[in-house]
Every structure is written in structure tokens, then in C-alpha cells.
C-alpha positions as CSV (number, residue, x, y, z in Angstrom):
1,M,18.8,1.9,-12.9
2,P,16.7,-0.3,-15.0
3,H,13.6,0.0,-12.8
4,R,13.4,3.7,-13.3
5,F,11.7,5.4,-16.2
6,T,13.0,8.4,-18.0
7,V,10.8,11.2,-19.3
8,T,11.0,9.6,-22.8
9,G,10.2,6.2,-21.3
10,W,7.0,7.6,-19.7
11,F,6.0,9.2,-23.0
12,T,6.7,6.0,-24.9
13,M,4.6,4.0,-22.4
14,L,1.9,6.6,-22.6
15,A,1.9,6.3,-26.4
16,T,2.0,2.5,-26.6
17,H,0.0,1.5,-23.5
18,P,-2.2,4.5,-22.4
19,P,-4.5,2.7,-20.0
20,D,-1.6,1.2,-18.1
21,A,0.3,4.5,-18.0
22,M,-2.6,6.4,-16.8
23,R,-3.3,3.8,-14.1
24,I,0.2,4.0,-12.9
25,V,0.2,7.8,-12.8
26,F,-3.2,7.8,-10.9
27,I,-1.8,5.3,-8.3
28,L,1.4,7.4,-7.9
29,I,-0.6,10.6,-7.4
30,L,-3.0,9.0,-4.9
31,G,-0.1,7.5,-3.0
32,E,1.6,10.9,-2.8
33,I,-1.6,12.7,-1.7
34,G,-2.2,10.0,0.9
35,R,1.4,10.3,2.2
36,W,1.1,14.1,2.3
37,L,-2.2,13.9,4.2
38,L,-0.7,11.5,6.8
39,G,1.5,14.3,8.2
40,G,-1.3,16.8,9.3
41,G,-4.0,17.1,11.8
42,R,-6.6,14.5,12.7
43,I,-8.9,14.9,9.7
44,R,-5.9,15.0,7.3
45,E,-4.5,11.8,8.9
46,A,-7.9,10.1,8.6
47,L,-8.2,11.0,4.9
48,G,-4.6,10.0,4.2
49,D,-5.1,6.7,6.0
50,L,-8.3,6.1,4.0
51,I,-6.5,6.7,0.7
52,I,-3.6,4.5,1.7
53,C,-6.0,1.7,2.8
54,L,-7.8,1.9,-0.5
55,L,-4.6,1.7,-2.4
56,I,-3.4,-1.3,-0.4
57,F,-6.7,-3.0,-1.1
58,Y,-6.6,-2.5,-4.8
59,L,-2.9,-3.3,-5.2
60,I,-2.8,-6.5,-3.1
61,R,-6.1,-8.1,-4.0
62,P,-4.9,-9.5,-7.4
63,H,-1.9,-11.1,-5.7
64,I,-3.6,-13.0,-3.0
65,M,-4.1,-16.6,-3.9
66,S,-7.0,-18.8,-2.7
67,L,-6.5,-19.8,0.8
68,P,-7.4,-23.0,2.7
69,P,-10.2,-22.6,5.3
70,V,-9.2,-20.9,8.5
71,L,-11.0,-22.3,11.6
72,G,-13.6,-23.8,9.2
73,V,-14.2,-20.5,7.4
74,Q,-13.3,-20.1,3.8
75,L,-11.9,-16.6,3.1
76,S,-11.8,-15.2,-0.4
77,P,-8.9,-13.1,-1.7
78,G,-11.1,-10.0,-1.6
79,Q,-12.0,-10.6,2.1
80,V,-8.3,-11.0,3.0
81,A,-7.5,-7.8,1.1
82,I,-10.3,-6.0,3.0
83,I,-9.0,-7.2,6.3
84,I,-5.4,-6.1,5.5
85,S,-6.6,-2.7,4.2
86,L,-8.8,-2.1,7.2
87,L,-5.9,-2.7,9.5
88,G,-4.6,0.5,8.1
89,S,-1.1,1.7,7.1
90,R,0.0,2.4,10.7
91,V,-0.8,-1.1,12.0
92,I,0.9,-2.7,9.0
93,K,3.9,-0.4,9.4
94,G,4.0,-1.4,13.1
95,I,3.8,-5.1,12.3
96,F,6.6,-4.8,9.8
97,A,8.8,-2.8,12.2
98,W,8.2,-5.4,15.0
99,A,9.1,-8.3,12.6
100,F,12.2,-6.4,11.4
101,E,13.3,-5.8,15.0
102,K,12.8,-9.4,16.0
103,K,14.6,-10.7,12.9
104,M,17.4,-8.2,12.7
105,G,17.6,-6.7,16.2
106,L,17.3,-3.1,14.8
107,K,14.6,-0.8,15.9
108,L,13.0,1.2,13.1
109,E,10.5,3.3,15.0
110,K,11.6,6.0,17.5
111,N,9.9,6.1,20.9
112,N,7.5,9.0,21.5
113,G,8.3,9.5,25.1
């Protein structure tokens, strides 16, 4: 698959573009730690959600274009990224699951009851 790196591809990227390679490795490690923390007790879940929210903020902020005023209030891309990241990974997951269910008719989340 062309979107996957081999070990030699990682070493080549590390040798040619070290800051980018280290940034990618850091993001991957933080994502995995956050995902692991989401599966534990209350404190672990809170820490995992914090890590995931910070990753969401830093990864989506550069991709948000300038927006027109909403109800007379001009929102910057950073403010929109903060709003999205503060919603948290669970709320965003719920929104995507709801939208997928409405569009496709398939339920992604199982009921807890």
C-alpha cells in the first residue's frame, strides 16, 4: 500500500527530514497513549480524553479556513479548533456515529443497556 511506510522508509525520512519524522512519531505515540488511557478508570479516561483533545486541536487548527461571522461574531480558526477539541473525542465520535446512522442506516455504537 502506498500510504504505509516500511522500516527503511522511516529511516530514510528520518535522515532526510528529521523534524517532520520526529513530529510524526511524537503524534503517533501521543495518540496511542491517549487511546490506551481511554480504556481505564475515571482518571485514565480523563487523561486520555485530554491527550486526544490536544491532538485534535493541534492537528485540525491549520486546516480550518477563515469563517464568515456567525450570529454577528467573527470566529478565528484557533477558536473553532478550541471549540471542537473541548467537545472531546467522545462527543465527536457520537456526532459522527449519529450522522453515519442517519445517512447509511447502520448503527455503529452498541447500546449499553
